DODRENMAR-627835 format. One record per residue: x, y, z of N, C-alpha, C, CB in turn; residue in three letters. Coordinates in steps of 0.001 Angstrom, whole numbers, plus 500000, padded with zeros to 6 digits. Glycine has a CB too. Layout:
# residues N
XYZXYZXYZXYZAla
...
This chain:
# residues 82
351259345989455546350227345420454699349873344039455220350686345355453222Met
348589343771455327348155342475455838348396341385454788346661342521456239Ser
348421340153455250348648339015454365347528338883453342348772337726455176Leu
346283339102453766345148339016452845345240340101451777343818339136453613Ala
345651341281452156345777342391451211346866342099450185346084343704451954Leu
347923341453450596349016341117449686348579340110448624350200340564450469Ala
347510339364448872347029338362447924346243338973446764346165337354448643Ala
345885340250446848345157340903445761346169341294444692344355342156446273Ile
346012340779443463347038340963442444347188342388441908346751340065441317Pro
346141343184441894346209344522441313346769345524442319344822344970440835Asn
347850346194441933348543347133442823347665348330443186349833347621442170Arg
346919348873442216346068350037442486344951349704443474345467350565441184Asp
344368348531443341343320348093444266343906347913445666342667346771443775Ile
345091347316445757345751347137447069345993348471447749347086346390446908Arg
346506349451447003346771350770447587345481351436448055347486351670446570Gln
344438351309447269343144351878447642342616351235448919342132351700446504Leu
342655349915448977342162349200450153342980349514451399342173347706449897Leu
344268349714451230345134350023452363344662351285453085346584350192451894Asn
344098352243452342343582353476452947342273353258453701343379354530451877Asn
341467352300453261340142352087453842340096350983454899339172351762452753Phe
341121350151454982341054348987455868340912349284457351342252348181455677Leu
341420350380457868341188350591459304339705350649459675341860351870459745Pro
338842351064458737337412351184459023336607349971458588336863352406458353Ala
337216349068457830336499347914457287337251346624457576336289348075455778Leu
336544345511457451337163344198457612337305343569456236336325343284458566Glu
338459342983455956338682342323454674338583340827454884340059342710454064Leu
337794340161454035337670338703454142337641338093452750336395338308454937Glu
338015336834452682338044336117451416336935335086451424339424335449451174Tyr
336135335083450361335044334120450274334841333677448842333753334711450831Gly
335276332492448527335101331996447164336115332584446214333712332298446670Gly
335636333284445189336516333821444164336987335243444445335824333781442849Lys
336317335954445334336590337374445525336799337718446995335454338206444957His
337463338834447203337567339402448544336347340272448790338884340224448715Phe
336052340490450065334948341360450445335456342334451498333729340537450977Lys
335075343595451355335308344596452388333991344710453139335783345999451785Ala
333989344321454409332754344233455186332712345325456254332624342843455837Arg
331544345946456396331330346951457436331222346222458779330040347815457147His
331947346655459804331960345907461068330638345917461839333026346458461945Pro
329784346908461637328528346996462388327366346380461609328213348457462724Val
327157346823460371326010346351459599326267345005458929325643347374458552Thr
327517344615458803327953343363458169327652343342456672327278342173458843Arg
327238344473456095327073344575454653328467344658454024326192345820454263Asp
328572344439452728329893344359452123329914344889450696330378342935452143Tyr
331144345091450217331417345442448834332372344387448311332013346896448695Val
332094343851447131332966342853446516334164343544445890332201342023445455Thr
335344342980446110336591343572445621337091342782444417337669343603446740Ile
337259343417443265337808342694442117339316342514442270337489343438440804Pro
339795341293442096341242341059442146341919341542440885341540339581442356Gly
341227341368439772341721341840438478340595342631437829342194340644437557Thr
340610343948437983339532344775437453339442344686435928339731346223437877Pro
338225344789435420337998344597433999338069345878433176336679343963433799Ser
337981347035433799338050348272433028338794349357433793336648348753432671Asp
339017350475433117339811351559433694339077352309434804340210352529432612His
337783352131434933337006352827435977336896352031437272335614353132435464Arg
337446350844437314337248349947438455337708350563439771337985348646438223Ala
338868351194439794339363351797441043338475352954441488340811352290440865Cys
338049353771440547337182354902440873335845354405441422336954355790439627Lys
335273353396440773333999352839441241334147352191442611333463351816440237Asn
335241351468442819335470350825444110335643351864445211336702349914444046Leu
336378352931444930336555354002445920335201354560446334337451355133445356Arg
334332354812445365333005355340445643332184354369446488332277355646444342Ser
332225353085446147331480352073446901331998351952448331331566350716446199Gln
333317352009448513333894351897449856333541353118450707335424351736449772Leu
333590354302450114333219355515450857331758355449451298333459356776449993Gln
330890354974450419329471354843450757329273353801451863328653354456449504Lys
330003352689451772329898351639452785330319352154454153330753350431452393Leu
331393352909454213331867353458455494330890354498456030333270354085455331Ile
330405355376455158329537356471455601328152355999456037329393357485454494Ala
327562355054455295326180354670455564326022353254456096325377354814454325Thr
327050352426455890326942351025456286326186350194455272326271350917457624Gly
325888350782454115325113350086453086326001349725451912323932350950452612Lys
325914348462451504326708347970450390325875347086449490327925347211450892Gly
326394345914449185325772344992448238324391344516448696326675343799448020Phe
324261344137449953322995343588450453321899344656450401323163343056451903Ile
322214345866450834321233346958450808320827347286449385321795348207451492Ala
321771347223448453321468347507447053320505346466446496322758347544446216Thr
320719345205446801319850344144446307318450344221446903320459342795446609Lys
318345344699448137317045344851448782316327346115448340317209344859450282Lys
317060347042447735316486348327447333316568349375448422315056348145446928Gly
317427349149449432317585350093450548318789350996450394317696349344451844Asp
319337351135449193320621351795449031320567353321449171321181351443447701Ser
319418353943449192319344355406449273319335355918450675318135355900448575Lys
């Protein structure tokens, strides 16, 4: 487990990220971690302390989409997410 991954307080989020990290880059910026696609440089924000019971499921879906298409937060804000 990387040092940055160990800094995420939620165990379920850490385990989920551990499966996806070979394909993504993890970086810390401000209050949250970001999983960044190495080619498109788009990212998904990682909650350190998720607010609801669906957080892991939603994060898994966002990470799978980011890996498959390279589209994350930036594409969603631009309206290019489809």
